[in-house]
OpenMM code with the backbone's topology and positions (N, CA, C; nanometers):
from openmm import Vec3, app, unit

residues = "UNK UNK UNK UNK UNK UNK UNK UNK UNK UNK UNK UNK UNK UNK UNK UNK UNK UNK UNK UNK UNK UNK UNK UNK UNK UNK UNK UNK UNK UNK UNK UNK UNK UNK UNK UNK UNK UNK UNK UNK UNK UNK UNK UNK UNK UNK UNK UNK UNK UNK UNK UNK UNK UNK UNK UNK UNK UNK UNK UNK UNK UNK UNK UNK UNK UNK UNK UNK UNK UNK UNK UNK UNK UNK UNK UNK UNK UNK UNK UNK UNK UNK UNK UNK UNK UNK UNK UNK UNK UNK UNK UNK".split()
positions = [
    Vec3(-0.0027, 2.3986, -1.4587),
    Vec3(0.0602, 2.4754, -1.3531),
    Vec3(0.0579, 2.6235, -1.3921),
    Vec3(0.0402, 2.7069, -1.2943),
    Vec3(0.0344, 2.8504, -1.3177),
    Vec3(0.1755, 2.9067, -1.3192),
    Vec3(0.2048, 2.9777, -1.4250),
    Vec3(0.3349, 3.0426, -1.4372),
    Vec3(0.3181, 3.1875, -1.3918),
    Vec3(0.3711, 3.2204, -1.2750),
    Vec3(0.3523, 3.3532, -1.2185),
    Vec3(0.4333, 3.4604, -1.2892),
    Vec3(0.5305, 3.4215, -1.3687),
    Vec3(0.6109, 3.5213, -1.4395),
    Vec3(0.5513, 3.5569, -1.5742),
    Vec3(0.4533, 3.4796, -1.6189),
    Vec3(0.3885, 3.5079, -1.7471),
    Vec3(0.2785, 3.6112, -1.7259),
    Vec3(0.2954, 3.7290, -1.7803),
    Vec3(0.2011, 3.8380, -1.7596),
    Vec3(0.0949, 3.8454, -1.8687),
    Vec3(0.1064, 3.7638, -1.9720),
    Vec3(0.0113, 3.7713, -2.0833),
    Vec3(-0.1346, 3.7486, -2.0420),
    Vec3(-0.1652, 3.6476, -1.9590),
    Vec3(-0.3063, 3.6305, -1.9205),
    Vec3(-0.3620, 3.7514, -1.8452),
    Vec3(-0.2819, 3.8105, -1.7574),
    Vec3(-0.3277, 3.9270, -1.6826),
    Vec3(-0.3505, 4.0457, -1.7766),
    Vec3(-0.2585, 4.0667, -1.8695),
    Vec3(-0.2725, 4.1761, -1.9661),
    Vec3(-0.3959, 4.1546, -2.0520),
    Vec3(-0.4217, 4.0317, -2.0932),
    Vec3(-0.5415, 4.0025, -2.1730),
    Vec3(-0.6684, 4.0299, -2.0938),
    Vec3(-0.6691, 3.9928, -1.9656),
    Vec3(-0.7864, 4.0180, -1.8827),
    Vec3(-0.8096, 4.1676, -1.8662),
    Vec3(-0.7045, 4.2431, -1.8433),
    Vec3(-0.7168, 4.3886, -1.8311),
    Vec3(-0.7686, 4.4466, -1.9614),
    Vec3(-0.7140, 4.3998, -2.0721),
    Vec3(-0.7560, 4.4474, -2.2039),
    Vec3(-0.9029, 4.4179, -2.2281),
    Vec3(-0.9459, 4.2967, -2.1987),
    Vec3(-1.0857, 4.2593, -2.2191),
    Vec3(-1.1784, 4.3400, -2.1282),
    Vec3(-1.1363, 4.3654, -2.0038),
    Vec3(-1.2162, 4.4452, -1.9131),
    Vec3(-1.2333, 4.5871, -1.9670),
    Vec3(-1.1246, 4.6480, -2.0130),
    Vec3(-1.1314, 4.7839, -2.0658),
    Vec3(-1.2167, 4.7897, -2.1919),
    Vec3(-1.2040, 4.6887, -2.2770),
    Vec3(-1.2831, 4.6843, -2.3997),
    Vec3(-1.4319, 4.6692, -2.3675),
    Vec3(-1.4646, 4.5845, -2.2701),
    Vec3(-1.6038, 4.5661, -2.2289),
    Vec3(-1.6597, 4.6946, -2.1689),
    Vec3(-1.5803, 4.7616, -2.0861),
    Vec3(-1.6246, 4.8876, -2.0259),
    Vec3(-1.6493, 4.9933, -2.1333),
    Vec3(-1.5618, 5.0011, -2.2320),
    Vec3(-1.5788, 5.0975, -2.3403),
    Vec3(-1.7030, 5.0670, -2.4225),
    Vec3(-1.7227, 4.9410, -2.4572),
    Vec3(-1.8419, 4.9031, -2.5342),
    Vec3(-1.9701, 4.9313, -2.4570),
    Vec3(-1.9689, 4.9063, -2.3268),
    Vec3(-2.0867, 4.9349, -2.2441),
    Vec3(-2.1147, 5.0848, -2.2411),
    Vec3(-2.0101, 5.1642, -2.2306),
    Vec3(-2.0277, 5.3100, -2.2286),
    Vec3(-2.0848, 5.3603, -2.3605),
    Vec3(-2.0346, 5.3091, -2.4700),
    Vec3(-2.0835, 5.3512, -2.6012),
    Vec3(-2.2284, 5.3077, -2.6205),
    Vec3(-2.2618, 5.1854, -2.5786),
    Vec3(-2.4002, 5.1388, -2.5907),
    Vec3(-2.4944, 5.2224, -2.5052),
    Vec3(-2.4511, 5.2583, -2.3844),
    Vec3(-2.5324, 5.3440, -2.2982),
    Vec3(-2.5548, 5.4795, -2.3626),
    Vec3(-2.4500, 5.5340, -2.4221),
    Vec3(-2.4607, 5.6638, -2.4884),
    Vec3(-2.5594, 5.6561, -2.6052),
    Vec3(-2.5551, 5.5484, -2.6815),
    Vec3(-2.6467, 5.5332, -2.7946),
    Vec3(-2.7912, 5.5191, -2.7478),
    Vec3(-2.8143, 5.4431, -2.6414),
    Vec3(-2.9500, 5.4268, -2.5886),
    Vec3(-3.0030, 5.5598, -2.5377),
    Vec3(-2.9198, 5.6319, -2.4637),
    Vec3(-2.9593, 5.7626, -2.4116),
    Vec3(-2.9929, 5.8587, -2.5252),
    Vec3(-2.9100, 5.8592, -2.6276),
    Vec3(-2.9320, 5.9487, -2.7410),
    Vec3(-3.0620, 5.9152, -2.8115),
    Vec3(-3.0903, 5.7879, -2.8318),
    Vec3(-3.2131, 5.7480, -2.9003),
    Vec3(-3.3369, 5.7887, -2.8201),
    Vec3(-3.3319, 5.7703, -2.6897),
    Vec3(-3.4467, 5.8076, -2.6065),
    Vec3(-3.4657, 5.9586, -2.6015),
    Vec3(-3.3566, 6.0327, -2.5918),
    Vec3(-3.3672, 6.1781, -2.5893),
    Vec3(-3.4173, 6.2314, -2.7237),
    Vec3(-3.3740, 6.1690, -2.8317),
    Vec3(-3.4216, 6.2101, -2.9634),
    Vec3(-3.5729, 6.1884, -2.9750),
    Vec3(-3.6189, 6.0751, -2.9276),
    Vec3(-3.7629, 6.0463, -2.9321),
    Vec3(-3.8397, 6.1466, -2.8464),
    Vec3(-3.7869, 6.1769, -2.7276),
    Vec3(-3.8529, 6.2717, -2.6390),
    Vec3(-3.8570, 6.4117, -2.7009),
    Vec3(-3.7473, 6.4535, -2.7617),
    Vec3(-3.7435, 6.5861, -2.8234),
    Vec3(-3.8361, 6.5931, -2.9442),
    Vec3(-3.8454, 6.4856, -3.0200),
    Vec3(-3.9396, 6.4841, -3.1326),
    Vec3(-4.0833, 6.5017, -3.0839),
    Vec3(-4.1182, 6.4321, -2.9764),
    Vec3(-4.2528, 6.4462, -2.9208),
    Vec3(-4.2751, 6.5890, -2.8702),
    Vec3(-4.1744, 6.6470, -2.8082),
    Vec3(-4.1852, 6.7832, -2.7578),
    Vec3(-4.2057, 6.8827, -2.8714),
    Vec3(-4.1261, 6.8710, -2.9785),
    Vec3(-4.1372, 6.9663, -3.0901),
    Vec3(-4.2707, 6.9525, -3.1619),
    Vec3(-4.3255, 6.8306, -3.1659),
    Vec3(-4.4550, 6.8115, -3.2307),
    Vec3(-4.5690, 6.8742, -3.1504),
    Vec3(-4.5553, 6.8787, -3.0191),
    Vec3(-4.6636, 6.9268, -2.9343),
    Vec3(-4.6583, 7.0769, -2.9062),
    Vec3(-4.5458, 7.1397, -2.9303),
    Vec3(-4.5366, 7.2827, -2.9003),
    Vec3(-4.5864, 7.3641, -3.0183),
    Vec3(-4.6581, 7.4693, -2.9866),
    Vec3(-4.7088, 7.5586, -3.0909),
    Vec3(-4.6286, 7.6879, -3.0961),
    Vec3(-4.5520, 7.7161, -2.9941),
    Vec3(-4.4786, 7.8414, -2.9871),
    Vec3(-4.3409, 7.8351, -3.0526),
    Vec3(-4.2987, 7.7182, -3.0998),
    Vec3(-4.1679, 7.7078, -3.1655),
    Vec3(-4.1832, 7.7252, -3.3158),
    Vec3(-4.0767, 7.7730, -3.3752),
    Vec3(-4.0804, 7.7913, -3.5204),
    Vec3(-4.0258, 7.6667, -3.5893),
    Vec3(-4.0522, 7.6592, -3.7167),
    Vec3(-4.0029, 7.5473, -3.7974),
    Vec3(-3.8501, 7.5481, -3.8006),
    Vec3(-3.7935, 7.6669, -3.7971),
    Vec3(-3.6484, 7.6808, -3.8018),
    Vec3(-3.5809, 7.6197, -3.6780),
    Vec3(-3.6449, 7.6337, -3.5622),
    Vec3(-3.5912, 7.5724, -3.4404),
    Vec3(-3.5939, 7.4202, -3.4504),
    Vec3(-3.7011, 7.3684, -3.5050),
    Vec3(-3.7109, 7.2237, -3.5236),
    Vec3(-3.6063, 7.1725, -3.6198),
    Vec3(-3.5816, 7.2485, -3.7268),
    Vec3(-3.4779, 7.2091, -3.8224),
    Vec3(-3.3391, 7.2125, -3.7581),
    Vec3(-3.3168, 7.3121, -3.6721),
    Vec3(-3.1876, 7.3215, -3.6028),
    Vec3(-3.1679, 7.2012, -3.5109),
    Vec3(-3.2727, 7.1603, -3.4415),
    Vec3(-3.2629, 7.0436, -3.3538),
    Vec3(-3.2408, 6.9156, -3.4344),
    Vec3(-3.3050, 6.9049, -3.5487),
    Vec3(-3.2848, 6.7888, -3.6347),
    Vec3(-3.1413, 6.7833, -3.6841),
    Vec3(-3.0874, 6.8977, -3.7249),
    Vec3(-2.9480, 6.9022, -3.7695),
    Vec3(-2.8530, 6.8665, -3.6559),
    Vec3(-2.8811, 6.9169, -3.5362),
    Vec3(-2.7969, 6.8874, -3.4216),
    Vec3(-2.7991, 6.7377, -3.3912),
    Vec3(-2.9170, 6.6771, -3.3994),
    Vec3(-2.9295, 6.5340, -3.3737),
    Vec3(-2.8509, 6.4533, -3.4758),
    Vec3(-2.8579, 6.4911, -3.6023),
    Vec3(-2.7822, 6.4192, -3.7053),
    Vec3(-2.6330, 6.4324, -3.6820),
    Vec3(-2.5869, 6.5521, -3.6459),
    Vec3(-2.4449, 6.5717, -3.6178),
    Vec3(-2.4000, 6.4890, -3.4979),
    Vec3(-2.4837, 6.4827, -3.3957),
    Vec3(-2.4523, 6.4036, -3.2773),
    Vec3(-2.4418, 6.2553, -3.3126),
    Vec3(-2.5352, 6.2055, -3.3938),
    Vec3(-2.5320, 6.0658, -3.4345),
    Vec3(-2.4061, 6.0349, -3.5157),
    Vec3(-2.3696, 6.1253, -3.6056),
    Vec3(-2.2479, 6.1056, -3.6838),
    Vec3(-2.1248, 6.1044, -3.5937),
    Vec3(-2.1228, 6.1920, -3.4940),
    Vec3(-2.0115, 6.1943, -3.3995),
    Vec3(-2.0016, 6.0658, -3.3200),
    Vec3(-2.1167, 6.0130, -3.2768),
    Vec3(-2.1171, 5.8863, -3.2029),
    Vec3(-2.0670, 5.7715, -3.2895),
    Vec3(-2.1108, 5.7676, -3.4147),
    Vec3(-2.0653, 5.6622, -3.5053),
    Vec3(-1.9146, 5.6737, -3.5312),
    Vec3(-1.8653, 5.7958, -3.5472),
    Vec3(-1.7219, 5.8170, -3.5682),
    Vec3(-1.6432, 5.7726, -3.4460),
    Vec3(-1.6916, 5.8080, -3.3263),
    Vec3(-1.6250, 5.7678, -3.2030),
    Vec3(-1.6211, 5.6163, -3.1905),
    Vec3(-1.7343, 5.5529, -3.2169),
    Vec3(-1.7420, 5.4070, -3.2077),
    Vec3(-1.6468, 5.3403, -3.3068),
    Vec3(-1.6428, 5.3915, -3.4282),
    Vec3(-1.5544, 5.3350, -3.5307),
    Vec3(-1.4076, 5.3579, -3.4943),
    Vec3(-1.3758, 5.4765, -3.4438),
    Vec3(-1.2377, 5.5070, -3.4074),
    Vec3(-1.1902, 5.4169, -3.2948),
    Vec3(-1.2714, 5.4030, -3.1911),
    Vec3(-1.2324, 5.3155, -3.0816),
    Vec3(-1.2283, 5.1701, -3.1247),
    Vec3(-1.3215, 5.1297, -3.2077),
    Vec3(-1.3238, 4.9912, -3.2541),
    Vec3(-1.2028, 4.9569, -3.3389),
    Vec3(-1.1598, 5.0519, -3.4211),
    Vec3(-1.0459, 5.0261, -3.5089),
    Vec3(-0.9123, 5.0313, -3.4365),
    Vec3(-0.9029, 5.1158, -3.3333),
    Vec3(-0.7722, 5.1359, -3.2720),
    Vec3(-0.7614, 5.0808, -3.1305),
    Vec3(-0.8585, 5.0061, -3.0843),
    Vec3(-0.8549, 4.9596, -2.9459),
    Vec3(-0.7556, 4.8471, -2.9252),
    Vec3(-0.7232, 4.7729, -3.0252),
    Vec3(-0.6366, 4.6560, -3.0097),
    Vec3(-0.5063, 4.6737, -3.0878),
    Vec3(-0.4229, 4.7727, -3.0501),
    Vec3(-0.3030, 4.7987, -3.1290),
    Vec3(-0.1969, 4.6900, -3.1181),
    Vec3(-0.1990, 4.6124, -3.0087),
    Vec3(-0.0953, 4.5116, -2.9895),
    Vec3(-0.1422, 4.3705, -3.0204),
    Vec3(-0.2664, 4.3570, -3.0617),
    Vec3(-0.3180, 4.2247, -3.0944),
    Vec3(-0.3446, 4.1392, -2.9724),
    Vec3(-0.3722, 4.2017, -2.8587),
    Vec3(-0.3966, 4.1260, -2.7355),
    Vec3(-0.5254, 4.0449, -2.7439),
    Vec3(-0.6192, 4.0904, -2.8228),
    Vec3(-0.7463, 4.0216, -2.8327),
    Vec3(-0.7411, 3.8975, -2.9186),
    Vec3(-0.6378, 3.8834, -2.9971),
    Vec3(-0.6256, 3.7684, -3.0853),
    Vec3(-0.5556, 3.6538, -3.0113),
    Vec3(-0.6051, 3.5365, -3.0318),
    Vec3(-0.5408, 3.4196, -2.9718),
    Vec3(-0.4134, 3.3889, -3.0489),
    Vec3(-0.3099, 3.3687, -2.9748),
    Vec3(-0.1819, 3.3378, -3.0389),
    Vec3(-0.1525, 3.1895, -3.0237),
    Vec3(-0.0940, 3.1346, -3.1239),
    Vec3(-0.0577, 2.9936, -3.1194),
    Vec3(0.0850, 2.9811, -3.0691),
    Vec3(0.1096, 2.8771, -2.9922),
    Vec3(0.2445, 2.8538, -2.9414),
    Vec3(0.3281, 2.7906, -3.0510),
    Vec3(0.4489, 2.8392, -3.0584),
    Vec3(0.5381, 2.7885, -3.1639),
    Vec3(0.6220, 2.6741, -3.1123),
] * unit.nanometer
topology = app.Topology()
chain = topology.addChain("A")
for resn in residues:
    res = topology.addResidue(resn, chain)
    for name in ("N", "CA", "C"):
        topology.addAtom(name, app.Element.getBySymbol(name[0]), res)
């Protein structure tokens, strides 16, 4: 029987939806970053008017961006479940 006063299943569903949306957003960001990095590498290899220093600056920027994405992913992954909603609880 469905207990309409028990809000735990609804809260868990909301939590899982938000977690899935966040993971999808992070995965999309990583895919976009990887493709843009590949495109920029091809561009820098084909241009003759750019200096080596510009290429190094872009490489440094890409590394910083990747580190930021990893930090964001780790931060959200570590702190997304502060109340333990994702863990199955046993009835006492």
